[in-house]
DSSP file (Angstrom, degrees, kcal/mol; ACC not computed):
  #  RESIDUE AA STRUCTURE BP1 BP2  ACC     N-H-->O    O-->H-N    N-H-->O    O-->H-N    TCO  KAPPA ALPHA  PHI   PSI    X-CA   Y-CA   Z-CA
    1    1 A M     >        0   0    0      0, 0.0     4,-1.9     0, 0.0     5,-0.2   0.000 360.0 360.0 360.0 -29.6   29.7    3.9    1.4
    2    2 A E  H  >  +     0   0    0      1,-0.2     4,-2.4     2,-0.2     5,-0.2   0.856 360.0  56.7 -65.7 -34.4   30.7    4.2   -2.2
    3    3 A G  H  > S+     0   0    0      2,-0.2     4,-2.4     1,-0.2    -1,-0.2   0.899 107.7  47.4 -65.0 -40.5   29.3    0.7   -2.9
    4    4 A L  H  > S+     0   0    0      2,-0.2     4,-2.5     1,-0.2    -1,-0.2   0.913 111.6  49.6 -65.4 -44.1   25.9    1.7   -1.6
    5    5 A T  H  X S+     0   0    0     -4,-1.9     4,-2.1     1,-0.2    -2,-0.2   0.899 111.9  49.3 -63.9 -40.4   25.8    4.9   -3.6
    6    6 A N  H  X S+     0   0    0     -4,-2.4     4,-2.4     2,-0.2     5,-0.2   0.921 110.6  50.4 -62.1 -44.0   26.8    2.9   -6.7
    7    7 A F  H  X S+     0   0    0     -4,-2.4     4,-1.9     1,-0.2    -2,-0.2   0.921 110.5  49.4 -62.1 -43.4   24.1    0.4   -6.0
    8    8 A L  H  < S+     0   0    0     -4,-2.5    -1,-0.2     1,-0.2    -2,-0.2   0.887 112.4  47.4 -64.8 -39.7   21.4    3.1   -5.6
    9    9 A H  H >< S+     0   0    0     -4,-2.1     3,-0.7     1,-0.2    -1,-0.2   0.898 115.0  45.1 -70.3 -38.8   22.5    4.9   -8.9
   10   10 A E  H 3< S+     0   0    0     -4,-2.4    -2,-0.2     1,-0.2    -1,-0.2   0.805 123.8  33.8 -75.5 -26.7   22.5    1.6  -10.9
   11   11 A N  T 3X S+     0   0    0     -4,-1.9     4,-1.9    -5,-0.2    -1,-0.2  -0.041  76.1 124.7-118.0  29.3   19.2    0.4   -9.6
   12   12 A A  H <> S+     0   0    0     -3,-0.7     4,-2.4     1,-0.2     5,-0.2   0.891  73.5  53.5 -61.4 -41.0   17.3    3.6   -9.1
   13   13 A I  H  > S+     0   0    0      1,-0.2     4,-2.3     2,-0.2    -1,-0.2   0.886 108.3  49.9 -62.7 -38.6   14.3    2.5  -11.2
   14   14 A Y  H  > S+     0   0    0     -3,-0.2     4,-2.2     2,-0.2    -1,-0.2   0.876 108.8  51.9 -70.4 -36.7   13.8   -0.7   -9.2
   15   15 A I  H  X S+     0   0    0     -4,-1.9     4,-2.4     2,-0.2    -2,-0.2   0.935 110.9  48.2 -61.9 -47.2   13.9    1.2   -5.9
   16   16 A V  H  X S+     0   0    0     -4,-2.4     4,-2.6     1,-0.2    -2,-0.2   0.901 111.3  50.2 -60.7 -42.5   11.2    3.6   -7.2
   17   17 A L  H  X S+     0   0    0     -4,-2.3     4,-2.3     2,-0.2    -1,-0.2   0.885 110.2  49.6 -65.0 -36.0    9.1    0.7   -8.4
   18   18 A I  H  X S+     0   0    0     -4,-2.2     4,-2.3     2,-0.2    -2,-0.2   0.928 112.8  47.2 -67.9 -43.5    9.4   -1.1   -5.0
   19   19 A I  H  X S+     0   0    0     -4,-2.4     4,-2.2     1,-0.2    -2,-0.2   0.919 112.5  49.6 -65.2 -40.8    8.4    2.1   -3.1
   20   20 A T  H  X S+     0   0    0     -4,-2.6     4,-2.5     1,-0.2    -1,-0.2   0.902 111.0  50.3 -64.5 -40.4    5.5    2.6   -5.5
   21   21 A L  H  X S+     0   0    0     -4,-2.3     4,-2.4     1,-0.2    -1,-0.2   0.893 109.5  50.4 -64.0 -40.2    4.4   -1.0   -5.0
   22   22 A I  H  X S+     0   0    0     -4,-2.3     4,-2.3     2,-0.2    -1,-0.2   0.912 111.9  47.7 -66.5 -42.4    4.5   -0.7   -1.2
   23   23 A I  H  X S+     0   0    0     -4,-2.2     4,-2.3     2,-0.2    -2,-0.2   0.921 112.8  47.8 -66.3 -43.4    2.4    2.5   -1.4
   24   24 A W  H  X S+     0   0    0     -4,-2.5     4,-2.7     2,-0.2    -1,-0.2   0.893 111.1  52.4 -63.8 -39.6   -0.2    0.9   -3.8
   25   25 A T  H  X S+     0   0    0     -4,-2.4     4,-2.6    -5,-0.2    -1,-0.2   0.926 109.3  49.3 -62.1 -42.4   -0.3   -2.1   -1.5
   26   26 A G  H  X S+     0   0    0     -4,-2.3     4,-2.2     2,-0.2    -2,-0.2   0.907 111.8  47.9 -60.1 -44.9   -1.0    0.2    1.5
   27   27 A I  H  X S+     0   0    0     -4,-2.3     4,-2.4     2,-0.2    -2,-0.2   0.927 112.3  49.6 -61.8 -46.6   -3.8    2.0   -0.4
   28   28 A F  H  X S+     0   0    0     -4,-2.7     4,-2.2     1,-0.2    -2,-0.2   0.906 112.2  46.9 -58.9 -45.5   -5.4   -1.3   -1.4
   29   29 A L  H  X S+     0   0    0     -4,-2.6     4,-2.2     1,-0.2    -1,-0.2   0.870 110.8  52.7 -68.7 -34.4   -5.3   -2.7    2.1
   30   30 A F  H  X S+     0   0    0     -4,-2.2     4,-2.4    -5,-0.2    -2,-0.2   0.921 110.0  48.2 -63.2 -44.5   -6.7    0.5    3.5
   31   31 A L  H  X S+     0   0    0     -4,-2.4     4,-2.5     2,-0.2    -2,-0.2   0.874 110.2  52.1 -62.6 -39.0   -9.6    0.3    1.0
   32   32 A L  H  X S+     0   0    0     -4,-2.2     4,-2.4     2,-0.2    -1,-0.2   0.928 111.1  46.3 -65.1 -44.5  -10.3   -3.3    1.8
   33   33 A S  H  X S+     0   0    0     -4,-2.2     4,-2.3     2,-0.2    -2,-0.2   0.904 112.9  49.9 -65.6 -40.2  -10.4   -2.6    5.6
   34   34 A T  H  X S+     0   0    0     -4,-2.4     4,-2.6     2,-0.2    -2,-0.2   0.921 110.3  50.8 -61.1 -44.9  -12.7    0.4    5.0
   35   35 A D  H  X S+     0   0    0     -4,-2.5     4,-2.3     2,-0.2    -2,-0.2   0.898 109.2  50.7 -58.8 -43.4  -15.0   -1.6    2.8
   36   36 A K  H  X S+     0   0    0     -4,-2.4     4,-2.0     2,-0.2    -1,-0.2   0.938 111.6  47.5 -62.3 -45.2  -15.2   -4.3    5.5
   37   37 A R  H  X S+     0   0    0     -4,-2.3     4,-2.3     1,-0.2    -2,-0.2   0.926 111.4  51.5 -62.8 -43.9  -16.1   -1.7    8.2
   38   38 A L  H  X S+     0   0    0     -4,-2.6     4,-2.8     1,-0.2    -1,-0.2   0.897 108.0  51.6 -61.3 -40.8  -18.7   -0.2    5.9
   39   39 A K  H  X S+     0   0    0     -4,-2.3     4,-2.4     1,-0.2    -1,-0.2   0.901 109.6  50.1 -64.0 -40.3  -20.3   -3.5    5.2
   40   40 A E  H  X S+     0   0    0     -4,-2.0     4,-2.2     2,-0.2    -2,-0.2   0.912 112.0  47.1 -64.3 -41.9  -20.6   -4.2    9.0
   41   41 A I  H  X S+     0   0    0     -4,-2.3     4,-2.3     2,-0.2    -2,-0.2   0.932 111.9  50.2 -64.2 -44.9  -22.2   -0.8    9.6
   42   42 A E  H  X S+     0   0    0     -4,-2.8     4,-2.1     1,-0.2    -2,-0.2   0.896 110.0  51.2 -62.5 -40.0  -24.6   -1.3    6.7
   43   43 A K  H  X S+     0   0    0     -4,-2.4     4,-1.7     1,-0.2    -1,-0.2   0.920 110.6  48.5 -60.0 -44.7  -25.5   -4.7    8.2
   44   44 A E  H  X S+     0   0    0     -4,-2.2     4,-1.2     1,-0.2    -2,-0.2   0.881 110.9  50.6 -64.9 -39.3  -26.1   -3.2   11.6
   45   45 A L  H  < S+     0   0    0     -4,-2.3    -1,-0.2     1,-0.2    -2,-0.2   0.855 109.2  51.0 -68.6 -36.8  -28.3   -0.4   10.1
   46   46 A K  H  < S+     0   0    0     -4,-2.1    -1,-0.2     1,-0.2    -2,-0.2   0.849 106.7  54.5 -67.8 -34.6  -30.4   -3.0    8.2
   47   47 A E  H  <        0   0    0     -4,-1.7    -1,-0.2     1,-0.2    -2,-0.2   0.815 360.0 360.0 -70.5 -30.0  -31.0   -5.0   11.3
   48   48 A D     <        0   0    0     -4,-1.2    -1,-0.2    -5,-0.1    -2,-0.2   0.488 360.0 360.0 -78.5 360.0  -32.4   -2.0   13.2
């Protein structure tokens, strides 16, 4: 357990960066899917 604690203390900035990158990737993917759905809805409304 001491090895894991040591690893976390020595590499804390990298762990924070990885978590931040995962969060930003999730936001980006969410926005892409929302944009795709909105384009489909707009296309349907223009056809009607």
